[in-house]
VOBA-1610 file (N, C-alpha, C; in pm, whole numbers, padded with zeros to 5 digits, always signed):
BEGIN
Met+14734+04547+13106Met+14645+04607+13207Met+14716+04612+13342Ala+14716+04730+13402Ala+14786+04748+13530Ala+14715+04672+13641Gln+14794+04617+13733Gln+14736+04544+13845Gln+14671+04642+13942Ile+14558+04599+13998Ile+14484+04683+14093Ile+14551+04675+14229Thr+14602+04787+14277Thr+14667+04791+14408Thr+14595+04883+14507Lys+14505+04965+14456Lys+14429+05056+14542Lys+14284+05059+14494Leu+14191+05052+14588Leu+14050+05045+14553Leu+13978+05174+14587Glu+13886+05212+14498Glu+13798+05326+14525Glu+13666+05268+14577Asn+13625+05311+14696Asn+13495+05267+14747Asn+13437+05374+14838Gln+13318+05345+14890Gln+13243+05444+14968Gln+13278+05442+15116Phe+13370+05353+15157Phe+13395+05334+15299Phe+13494+05434+15357Lys+13468+05471+15482Lys+13567+05544+15562Lys+13656+05441+15631Leu+13781+05478+15654Leu+13870+05388+15728Leu+13842+05403+15876Arg+13796+05296+15939Arg+13758+05298+16079Arg+13875+05252+16167Gln+13879+05304+16288Gln+13980+05264+16385Gln+13915+05176+16493Phe+13999+05104+16567Phe+13948+05010+16667Phe+14017+05033+16801Pro+13979+05144+16870Pro+14045+05178+16995Pro+14027+05074+17105Ser+13919+04995+17098Ser+13896+04891+17199Ser+13962+04758+17162Gly+14033+04759+17050Gly+14104+04638+17009Gly+14037+04567+16892Ile+14116+04490+16818Ile+14067+04420+16700Ile+13961+04314+16735Pro+13981+04231+16840Pro+13879+04129+16870Pro+13741+04189+16895Glu+13737+04300+16972Glu+13608+04363+16999Glu+13552+04425+16871Gly+13641+04480+16786Gly+13598+04537+16658Gly+13535+04431+16568Leu+13596+04313+16564Leu+13542+04205+16482Leu+13408+04156+16536Thr+13397+04147+16669Thr+13271+04105+16731Thr+13159+04202+16695Arg+13189+04332+16703Arg+13088+04433+16668Arg+13052+04425+16520Cys+13153+04406+16436Cys+13133+04394+16292Cys+13034+04281+16261Leu+13057+04164+16317Leu+12972+04048+16290Leu+12831+04068+16346Lys+12822+04133+16461Lys+12691+04161+16521Lys+12609+04251+16429Leu+12673+04354+16375Leu+12604+04445+16284Leu+12561+04373+16156Leu+12646+04287+16104Leu+12614+04214+15981Leu+12495+04120+16000Lys+12476+04073+16122Lys+12367+03980+16151Lys+12240+04051+16197Ser+12241+04184+16199Ser+12132+04260+16261Ser+12000+04253+16184Gly+12007+04237+16053Gly+11885+04240+15972Gly+11838+04380+15937Glu+11909+04481+15986Glu+11878+04622+15955Glu+11980+04672+15854Trp+11933+04720+15739Trp+12026+04745+15628Trp+12132+04851+15661Glu+12096+04954+15738Glu+12195+05057+15770Glu+12305+05001+15860Gln+12266+04913+15952Gln+12366+04848+16038Gln+12451+04750+15957Glu+12390+04684+15860Glu+12465+04592+15775Glu+12572+04666+15695Val+12537+04785+15644Val+12636+04866+15571Val+12749+04909+15664Glu+12713+04947+15788Glu+12818+04982+15885Glu+12907+04861+15915Gly+12845+04744+15927Gly+12923+04623+15950Gly+13020+04595+15837Leu+12977+04620+15714Leu+13066+04601+15598Leu+13179+04703+15598Glu+13149+04825+15645Glu+13255+04926+15656Glu+13361+04883+15758Leu+13316+04828+15870Leu+13410+04776+15970Leu+13490+04659+15913Leu+13424+04571+15839Leu+13492+04456+15778Leu+13597+04503+15678Asn+13564+04605+15603Asn+13658+04664+15507Asn+13783+04716+15577Ser+13762+04782+15691Ser+13876+04836+15767Ser+13958+04726+15833Leu+13890+04624+15883Leu+13960+04511+15945Leu+14049+04439+15843Ala+13999+04427+15719Ala+14077+04360+15614Ala+14208+04434+15587Gln+14204+04566+15598Gln+14324+04647+15572Gln+14419+04649+15691Gln+14364+04648+15813Gln+14447+04667+15932Gln+14481+04537+16006Ala+14395+04438+15994Ala+14416+04314+16070Ala+14366+04193+15991Pro+14423+04168+15872Pro+14373+04056+15790Pro+14378+03921+15860Gln+14478+03900+15947Gln+14490+03771+16014Gln+14369+03742+16103Ala+14312+03847+16162Ala+14193+03829+16247Ala+14077+03774+16165Leu+14067+03817+16038Leu+13960+03768+15951Leu+13990+03627+15903Ile+14117+03598+15878Ile+14156+03463+15835Ile+14121+03362+15944Asn+14140+03402+16069Asn+14109+03312+16181Asn+13960+03282+16192Glu+13877+03375+16140Glu+13731+03357+16144Glu+13676+03348+16001Glu+13755+03287+15913Glu+13727+03289+15769Glu+13587+03241+15734Lys+13544+03131+15793Lys+13413+03075+15758Lys+13299+03169+15795Gln+13305+03223+15915Gln+13199+03313+15961Gln+13198+03442+15878Val+13316+03494+15849Val+13328+03616+15768Val+13272+03592+15628Arg+13312+03480+15566Arg+13267+03449+15430Arg+13115+03433+15424Asn+13059+03363+15522Asn+12914+03341+15521Asn+12837+03472+15532Gln+12886+03564+15616Gln+12820+03694+15628Gln+12836+03777+15500Leu+12954+03768+15439Leu+12977+03840+15314Leu+12882+03789+15206Leu+12866+03659+15195Leu+12776+03600+15096Leu+12632+03648+15115Leu+12588+03650+15240Leu+12451+03696+15268Leu+12431+03840+15224Gln+12532+03923+15245Gln+12518+04065+15210Gln+12529+04089+15059Ile+12609+04007+14989Ile+12614+04019+14842Ile+12476+03987+14784Lys+12404+03893+14847Lys+12272+03852+14799Lys+12160+03939+14857Asn+12195+04040+14938Asn+12096+04126+15003Asn+12006+04193+14898Leu+11878+04207+14930Leu+11783+04264+14835Leu+11795+04416+14824Arg+11861+04479+14920Arg+11882+04624+14913Arg+12009+04652+14833Ser+11996+04736+14731Ser+12109+04763+14642Ser+12225+04829+14716Gln+12194+04913+14816Gln+12302+04980+14892Gln+12389+04876+14963Val+12324+04774+15019Val+12398+04670+15091Val+12477+04584+14992Thr+12414+04548+14881Thr+12481+04466+14780Thr+12607+04535+14728Arg+12594+04664+14696Arg+12712+04739+14646Arg+12823+04740+14750Ser+12786+04766+14874Ser+12886+04768+14982Ser+12954+04633+14996Ala+12876+04526+14983Ala+12930+04391+14997Ala+13026+04357+14883Cys+12991+04397+14761Cys+13080+04373+14647Cys+13210+04451+14663Gln+13200+04575+14710Gln+13320+04656+14733Gln+13405+04595+14844Cys+13339+04545+14947Cys+13409+04482+15058Cys+13478+04353+15012Ala+13413+04278+14924Ala+13473+04156+14870Ala+13604+04187+14799Ala+13606+04296+14723Ala+13729+04337+14653Ala+13841+04365+14753Thr+13808+04434+14862Thr+13908+04463+14965Thr+13961+04335+15029Leu+13871+04241+15056Leu+13913+04114+15115Leu+14008+04038+15021Phe+13976+04035+14893Phe+14064+03967+14797Phe+14200+04036+14789Leu+14199+04169+14796Leu+14325+04243+14786Leu+14415+04217+14905His+14358+04214+15025His+14440+04207+15145His+14456+04065+15202Leu+14363+03975+15171Leu+14375+03838+15220Leu+14430+03742+15116Gly+14420+03780+14989Gly+14481+03702+14882Gly+14442+03556+14882Arg+14542+03468+14882Arg+14516+03324+14871Arg+14446+03266+14993Asp+14441+03341+15101Asp+14364+03293+15216Asp+14214+03299+15189Met+14176+03357+15075Met+14035+03357+15034Met+14001+03234+14948Glu+14099+03149+14920Glu+14076+03037+14830Glu+13983+02928+14883Pro+13982+02898+15015Pro+13885+02798+15063Pro+13741+02841+15029Asp+13668+02753+14964Asp+13529+02781+14923Asp+13518+02906+14835Leu+13622+02930+14754Leu+13623+03048+14666Leu+13502+03049+14573Glu+13462+02931+14526Glu+13351+02924+14430Glu+13223+02987+14484Lys+13201+02977+14614Lys+13077+03030+14672Lys+13070+03182+14655Val+13182+03250+14679Val+13185+03396+14665Val+13182+03435+14518Val+13262+03367+14436Val+13270+03401+14294Val+13135+03378+14225Arg+13065+03273+14264Arg+12933+03245+14205Arg+12840+03364+14223Glu+12836+03417+14345Glu+12746+03530+14372Glu+12793+03658+14301Leu+12924+03678+14293Leu+12975+03796+14222Leu+12947+03788+14073Leu+12955+03668+14016Leu+12921+03652+13874Leu+12774+03684+13849Val+12688+03639+13940Val+12545+03671+13927Val+12526+03822+13930Lys+12591+03888+14025Lys+12576+04034+14037Lys+12641+04109+13921Ser+12737+04045+13853Ser+12801+04111+13738Ser+12706+04123+13619Ser+12589+04057+13629Ser+12488+04071+13524Ser+12362+04139+13577Asp+12374+04205+13691Asp+12260+04272+13755Asp+12206+04385+13667Thr+12080+04420+13687Thr+12021+04531+13611Thr+12076+04667+13656Asn+12129+04673+13778Asn+12187+04797+13831Asn+12333+04809+13785Lys+12363+04912+13707Lys+12497+04924+13648Lys+12606+04942+13753Phe+12572+05002+13866Phe+12672+05023+13971Phe+12708+04890+14039Ile+12606+04807+14060Ile+12632+04673+14115Ile+12715+04592+14017Arg+12679+04599+13887Arg+12757+04526+13785Arg+12904+04567+13791Ser+12927+04696+13799Ser+13065+04747+13801Ser+13140+04702+13925Asp+13077+04713+14041Asp+13141+04673+14167Asp+13172+04523+14168Ala+13080+04443+14116Ala+13102+04298+14112Ala+13218+04263+14020Met+13227+04329+13904Met+13337+04301+13811Met+13472+04342+13869Ile+13476+04454+13940Ile+13601+04495+14004Ile+13644+04391+14106Ala+13549+04341+14184Ala+13581+04238+14283Ala+13635+04112+14215Leu+13577+04073+14102Leu+13625+03955+14029Leu+13765+03978+13973Glu+13791+04098+13925Glu+13925+04128+13873Glu+14029+04124+13984Val+13994+04178+14100Val+14087+04175+14213Val+14108+04032+14260Met+14001+03953+14261Met+14012+03811+14294Met+14113+03743+14203Ala+14099+03764+14073Ala+14183+03697+13974Ala+14330+03734+13988Glu+14356+03853+14039Glu+14494+03900+14056Glu+14559+03851+14185Asn+14477+03806+14280Asn+14533+03781+14414Asn+14518+03637+14464Val+14451+03551+14388Val+14455+03408+14418Val+14544+03343+14314Ser+14570+03214+14325Ser+14658+03147+14229Ser+14593+03145+14091Val+14676+03142+13986Val+14626+03138+13849Val+14535+03018+13828Asn+14581+02901+13873Asn+14499+02779+13859Asn+14362+02797+13921Lys+14361+02846+14044Lys+14235+02861+14118Lys+14142+02960+14049Ala+14198+03073+14004Ala+14116+03175+13939Ala+14054+03122+13810Val+14136+03063+13723Val+14088+03019+13592Val+13990+02902+13605Leu+14025+02802+13685Leu+13938+02685+13698Leu+13805+02719+13764Thr+13809+02810+13861Thr+13685+02853+13926Thr+13594+02924+13826Met+13652+03012+13745Met+13571+03085+13646Met+13511+02989+13544Phe+13589+02894+13494Phe+13535+02797+13399Phe+13424+02713+13462Asn+13448+02666+13583Asn+13349+02580+13650Asn+13214+02649+13666Leu+13218+02779+13691Leu+13095+02852+13721Leu+13032+02918+13599Gly+13112+02947+13497Gly+13060+03028+13387Gly+13045+02962+13253Arg+13117+02854+13226Arg+13124+02804+13087Arg+12990+02754+13035Asp+12906+02698+13121Asp+12778+02644+13076Asp+12661+02736+13109Asn+12691+02856+13155Asn+12584+02949+13193Asn+12508+02997+13069Lys+12378+03004+13079Lys+12297+03044+12964Lys+12301+03194+12939Ser+12345+03270+13040Ser+12351+03415+13025Ser+12475+03457+12947Pro+12459+03522+12831Pro+12576+03568+12756Pro+12657+03672+12833Val+12589+03748+12921Val+12661+03849+13000Val+12756+03780+13098Ile+12708+03676+13165Ile+12794+03604+13260Ile+12907+03533+13187Arg+12879+03473+13071Arg+12986+03408+12994Arg+13088+03511+12947Thr+13041+03628+12910Thr+13132+03736+12869Thr+13221+03778+12985Asn+13163+03796+13102Asn+13241+03839+13218Asn+13341+03731+13260Met+13298+03605+13253Met+13391+03494+13279Met+13510+03501+13184Thr+13482+03518+13055Thr+13588+03519+12954Thr+13680+03639+12973Lys+13623+03753+13010Lys+13705+03872+13035Lys+13804+03848+13147Ile+13759+03786+13256Ile+13848+03760+13370Ile+13958+03661+13330Ile+13921+03554+13259Ile+14020+03455+13215Ile+14120+03519+13120Asp+14071+03605+13031Asp+14159+03678+12939Asp+14262+03761+13015Ile+14217+03832+13118Ile+14308+03914+13199Ile+14417+03828+13262Val+14376+03713+13318Val+14471+03625+13388Val+14573+03567+13290Ile+14526+03513+13179Ile+14616+03445+13085Ile+14704+03544+13010Thr+14652+03659+12975Thr+14734+03760+12907Thr+14845+03808+12999Arg+14814+03825+13126Arg+14918+03866+13222Arg+15019+03752+13243Leu+14971+03628+13246Leu+15059+03513+13264Leu+15156+03498+13147Gly+15104+03513+13026Gly+15186+03500+12906Gly+15191+03357+12855Ala+15211+03342+12724Ala+15209+03210+12661Ala+15320+03120+12713Glu+15438+03176+12735Glu+15552+03093+12777Glu+15526+03029+12912Arg+15476+03106+13007Arg+15448+03049+13140Arg+15328+02957+13137Leu+15232+02983+13047Leu+15118+02891+13032Leu+15168+02754+12989Met+15263+02752+12897Met+15316+02624+12847Met+15390+02547+12957Gly+15438+02618+13056Gly+15508+02553+13167Gly+15422+02531+13289Ser+15293+02558+13276Ser+15201+02547+13390Ser+15150+02403+13405Ser+15061+02383+13501Ser+15008+02250+13529Ser+14926+02198+13411Glu+14920+02066+13399Glu+14840+02006+13292Glu+14692+02040+13308Glu+14649+02053+13433Glu+14509+02088+13460Glu+14474+02224+13400Leu+14564+02322+13416Leu+14539+02455+13362Leu+14546+02452+13209Gln+14645+02382+13155Gln+14657+02373+13009Gln+14533+02309+12947Glu+14484+02203+13010Glu+14365+02137+12956Glu+14245+02231+12959Ala+14231+02307+13068Ala+14119+02402+13077Ala+14125+02506+12966Ile+14243+02561+12941Ile+14257+02666+12840Ile+14242+02609+12699Phe+14310+02499+12669Phe+14310+02448+12532Phe+14181+02372+12498Lys+14118+02311+12597Lys+13995+02237+12571Lys+13871+02326+12584Glu+13863+02397+12696Glu+13745+02481+12721Glu+13764+02623+12667Gly+13885+02676+12687Gly+13911+02813+12643Gly+13904+02831+12493Ser+13940+02727+12418Ser+13934+02736+12272Ser+13789+02741+12222Lys+13698+02679+12298Lys+13557+02680+12258Lys+13497+02820+12266Leu+13557+02905+12346Leu+13507+03042+12359Leu+13521+03119+12228Leu+13614+03074+12143Leu+13635+03140+12013Leu+13515+03123+11920Thr+13432+03021+11946Thr+13315+02996+11861Thr+13185+03010+11940Asp+13190+03079+12053Asp+13070+03102+12135Asp+12968+03184+12057Gly+12841+03167+12093Gly+12734+03240+12025Gly+12733+03389+12052Ser+12803+03433+12156Ser+12807+03576+12192Ser+12929+03643+12130Leu+12905+03754+12060Leu+13016+03830+12000Leu+13113+03880+12107Asp+13061+03925+12221Asp+13147+03977+12327Asp+13238+03868+12384Val+13183+03748+12400Val+13266+03636+12446Val+13378+03611+12345Arg+13343+03606+12219Arg+13442+03579+12114Arg+13551+03686+12110Gln+13513+03809+12134Gln+13611+03919+12130Gln+13715+03903+12240His+13671+03875+12362His+13765+03853+12472His+13850+03729+12448Ala+13786+03624+12393Ala+13859+03501+12363Ala+13967+03525+12258Lys+13935+03602+12156Lys+14033+03632+12051Lys+14151+03710+12107His+14123+03802+12200His+14232+03877+12262His+14326+03783+12337Met+14269+03690+12412Met+14350+03593+12487Met+14429+03503+12392Trp+14363+03454+12288Trp+14428+03361+12197Trp+14529+03428+12105Ser+14519+03559+12088Ser+14623+03629+12011Ser+14756+03622+12083Glu+14751+03609+12216Glu+14872+03591+12298Glu+14918+03445+12291Ile+14825+03351+12310Ile+14862+03209+12317Ile+14910+03156+12183Ser+14842+03197+12075Ser+14866+03135+11944Ser+15004+03163+11887Glu+15075+03261+11943Glu+15210+03292+11894Glu+15311+03185+11936His+15277+03105+12035His+15375+03008+12086His+15383+02885+11996Gln+15501+02832+11982Gln+15525+02721+11889Gln+15454+02591+11930Asn+15421+02577+12057Asn+15355+02453+12103Asn+15203+02458+12097Thr+15146+02572+12058Thr+15001+02587+12060Thr+14931+02484+11973Gly+14980+02465+11851Gly+14917+02371+11758Gly+14914+02230+11813Lys+15024+02185+11872Lys+15031+02049+11926Lys+14933+02029+12041Leu+14921+02131+12125Leu+14830+02118+12240Leu+14684+02122+12196Leu+14653+02200+12095Leu+14516+02201+12042Leu+14481+02063+11985Glu+14576+02003+11913Glu+14553+01868+11858Glu+14534+01765+11970Lys+14605+01786+12081Lys+14597+01693+12194Lys+14459+01696+12260Tyr+14402+01815+12273Tyr+14281+01829+12354Tyr+14150+01839+12276Leu+14156+01867+12145Leu+14033+01889+12068Leu+14003+01775+11972Glu+13875+01752+11951Glu+13831+01659+11848Glu+13856+01723+11711Pro+13869+01641+11604Pro+13902+01696+11471Pro+13808+01809+11425Gly+13677+01791+11447Gly+13582+01894+11406Gly+13601+02024+11483Glu+13625+02011+11613Glu+13649+02129+11697Glu+13778+02198+11654Leu+13879+02117+11625Leu+14010+02171+11587Leu+14000+02253+11459Arg+13925+02204+11361Arg+13910+02278+11235Arg+13843+02413+11259Ala+13739+02413+11341Ala+13666+02538+11367Ala+13754+02639+11440Val+13832+02590+11537Val+13919+02678+11615Val+14032+02732+11527Asn+14094+02644+11448Asn+14203+02688+11361Asn+14158+02791+11260Lys+14034+02779+11215Lys+13979+02877+11120Lys+13975+03016+11183Val+13934+03020+11310Val+13930+03150+11382Val+14071+03201+11407Leu+14161+03111+11451Leu+14297+03154+11481Leu+14370+03204+11356Asp+14343+03143+11242Asp+14405+03188+11117Asp+14366+03332+11085Gly+14246+03369+11126Gly+14199+03505+11100Gly+14257+03610+11194Leu+14328+03565+11299Leu+14386+03659+11395Leu+14517+03719+11342His+14577+03654+11244His+14711+03697+11199His+14706+03756+11059
//
């Protein structure tokens, strides 16, 4: 899957003739207005600031993140869509500087990825995919597991598994084997359980990921290390069917 380097969204690229500080002040004022049309304009300004002056947003990271969270949760679908699209832009241009309190943003995007509105679902998933490509592998995978593995919604578990599949498939089995023990434990202990999830869609994404991992010579040893005997038998039965 090709990495996302350019985003399609509804925003115009805005300029800041009075300077970036004044532009950011106006942006935040609009986001706090409580009027949905002004909130959408504020998100458009935030989208442009992320592209032209990401450091200005990093300096005000907490305030920017809090306003973004409020707009993702906005009851108006127009505002929610704009906020999800803006989140994708922030992840693309701010990258690992979005990692502080990442779970707060990802939690809301996961909720919106199961929304009844298909456009919101799509925008939220794009934002999650961009997130996964632009923060560290450890942070992306562990955040997704922490927020999605015990969720009762099969849609949210499916979306979690899809994102983890994208990250691990791009990483490759060889680099996974050389990664941190924390990441390996998450994939071999929690990721293997996805192969026997009650949702067919979860299992399909998990099988795609494990078709990459299972080719490596160390896979069997690591599964034995992290799984109980009963779990190991169930997982091996699924993996045997992949080949």
